Structures are given as C-alpha cells and as structure tokens.
LUMVEXLUM-474428 format. One line per 3 residues: number of its first residue (from 1); their letters; for each residue x negated, y negated, z negated of C-alpha. Coordinates in steps of 0.05 Angstrom, whole numbers, plus 32768, in hexadecimal, padded with zeros to 4 digits. Each point is the difference from the previous one (the first is absolute). Layout:
N
NUM = A = X:Y:Z  ...;
***
This chain:
136
1 = MVR = 8039:8077:8123  8045:7FE9:7FEA  7FDF:7FC7:7FDB;
4 = MWR = 7FDC:7FEA:8040  803F:7FFF:802A  8026:7FDB:7FC9;
7 = LVS = 7FC7:7FCE:7FFE  8002:7FF5:804C  804B:7FF4:7FFB;
10 = ALE = 7FFC:7FD2:7FC4  7FC7:7FD6:801D  801E:7FFF:8046;
13 = IDE = 7FBB:8006:801F  7FF0:8005:8049  7FD6:8034:8023;
16 = AQA = 7FC0:7FD6:7FFF  8009:7FF4:7FB4  8010:804A:7FF5;
19 = MKV = 7FBD:8013:801F  7FDD:7FD7:7FCA  802F:800C:7FC6;
22 = FPA = 8004:804D:8005  7FB6:800E:7FF6  7FFB:7FCC:7FC8;
25 = FSQ = 803D:801C:7FDD  7FE8:8047:8006  7FBC:7FEF:7FE3;
28 = HQR = 8020:7FD8:7FCA  8032:8037:7FED  7FCA:8034:7FFB;
31 = ARD = 7FD4:7FD5:7FD3  803C:7FEC:7FD6  8018:8047:7FF8;
34 = ELV = 7FBB:8016:7FE9  7FFE:7FC8:7FCC  8047:800D:7FE8;
37 = SRG = 7FF0:804A:7FF9  7FC2:7FF1:7FD9  8026:7FD0:7FD1;
40 = QEM = 8037:8035:7FF5  7FCB:8033:7FED  7FE2:7FCF:7FCF;
43 = RVS = 8044:7FF2:7FE2  800B:804B:7FF6  7FBD:8003:7FDE;
46 = LRQ = 8014:7FC5:7FD4  8040:8024:7FEB  7FD7:803D:7FEE;
49 = QLA = 7FD1:7FD5:7FD8  803A:7FE3:7FDA  801E:8045:7FF4;
52 = NKD = 7FBC:801A:7FE8  7FFA:7FC2:7FD2  7FBE:7FED:801E;
55 = DDE = 7FDC:7FC6:7FE0  800D:7FB8:8015  7FBE:7FF9:8026;
58 = KLL = 8014:8038:8030  8044:7FE1:800A  7FE3:7FBD:800D;
61 = AQM = 7FCE:801B:8031  8036:8025:8027  802C:7FC2:7FFF;
64 = AQI = 7FC6:7FD8:801D  7FF7:8032:8039  804A:7FFD:800E;
67 = RTV = 7FFF:7FB4:8002  7FC4:8003:8030  8026:802C:8030;
70 = DGE = 803F:7FD3:7FFA  7FD2:7FC6:8012  7FE5:8025:803B;
73 = ITT = 8047:800C:8019  8010:7FB6:7FF7  7FC1:7FEC:8028;
76 = LER = 8011:8033:8036  8047:7FE3:8007  7FE5:7FB9:8004;
79 = DFE = 7FCB:8014:8034  8035:8024:8029  802C:7FC3:8001;
82 = KRL = 7FC5:7FD5:8015  7FEF:802F:8037  8046:7FFF:801C;
85 = SNV = 8007:7FB4:7FF9  7FD8:7FFA:8040  8032:802C:8024;
88 = LTA = 8043:7FF1:7FE3  802B:7FC1:8000  8011:7FDF:7FBE;
91 = RQQ = 8046:801F:8002  7FE3:8044:800E  7FD0:7FF6:7FC5;
94 = ARL = 803A:7FEF:7FD4  8026:803E:8016  7FC2:8029:7FF2;
97 = MLF = 7FFD:7FE3:7FBA  8047:8015:7FF2  7FFC:8043:8026;
100 = EDT = 7FDE:8029:7FCB  8033:7FF2:7FC9  803A:800D:802F;
103 = FRT = 7FE2:8040:801C  7FF0:801C:7FBB  8047:7FF0:7FE6;
106 = DLQ = 801F:801F:803E  7FD5:803E:7FFA  8010:8009:7FB6;
109 = GMV = 8049:7FF9:800F  7FFC:8035:8037  7FDC:8031:7FD2;
112 = RRM = 8033:7FF5:7FC8  803A:800B:802F  7FE0:803F:801C;
115 = RGM = 7FF7:801B:7FBA  8048:7FEF:7FF0  7FEE:7FD0:7FC8;
118 = GER = 8027:7FC5:8019  7FE4:7FBB:800D  7FE2:7FF2:7FBB;
121 = GPG = 7FE3:8044:7FF1  8008:802D:7FC3  8006:7FE7:7FBA;
124 = TDG = 7FBF:7FF9:7FDA  8018:801E:7FBE  7FC6:802B:7FEA;
127 = AAR = 7FD8:7FFA:8041  7FDD:7FC0:7FEB  7FF2:801B:7FBA;
130 = RRW = 7FE2:8040:801C  7FD5:7FD8:8030  7FE2:7FDA:7FC5;
133 = GES = 7FFB:803D:7FD3  8033:7FE9:7FCF  8032:802D:7FDC;
136 = R = 8047:7FF1:7FEE;
***
C-alpha cells in the first residue's frame, strides 16, 4: 500500500488516471511478486545444488529455468510500461521508470535504520563467504 501511495505522489497523477493506474499496478505487482518468489526459490535450489556438488547438467538446467523466470519478469515490466503509456504523459512515464530504483533504495535505507545498522549496512566479513559455502 505504501508503494502505491508513493507511486501516486511520484507520478503526480490525477483522479482519472488513478482509476486506470491502480488496477494495472495491483495486477502487475501480484504477477511480479509471484515471479520473483519463484525465482528466489529456484536460486535457493541452485545454492543447494552447489553445496551438494550436483553435476553440471543439473546446475545448467536450474540456471536455464532461472533465466526463463528472469526473462518473464523483464517481459512483464515491459508490458506494464506499454499498458500505462496510453494513460500517462511522457514525464509521468519517465518518473515511473525511475520510481522503482528510488523506492527500493529508500526502503532498504529505512530497514537498515530500523535495524540500527546505519546507512550502508553491516560489514560483509564472513557473511559473503558463508553464503557461498566457503571457509576461512
């Protein structure tokens, strides 16, 4: 919900536009969330395959599936932008293009501040190695 209100503010849309943008945005967000979730699950599986030292064929097959989902996300984004191009002005479309990066950065900053980690987050000493299954 916060995202939607921030989007309305960033795009400076009027009521008539909002009536068209809200349903499109909601539908897009649900579909995107589903694809992102599926991609994350596949990446978890890929990490497990690496840890289990599965053969290259299994790794390549999993990577191909991940790339397919990533492509579906890209297509979904492109279709969403096309759908809104009939509703939004060029300036609003430009704001939409920049909105996602700004929103994500702001959200990450808020989460870090709430956790007391400062603006840049915790150091990665050890965390990155553990994530990749490496030892010291």
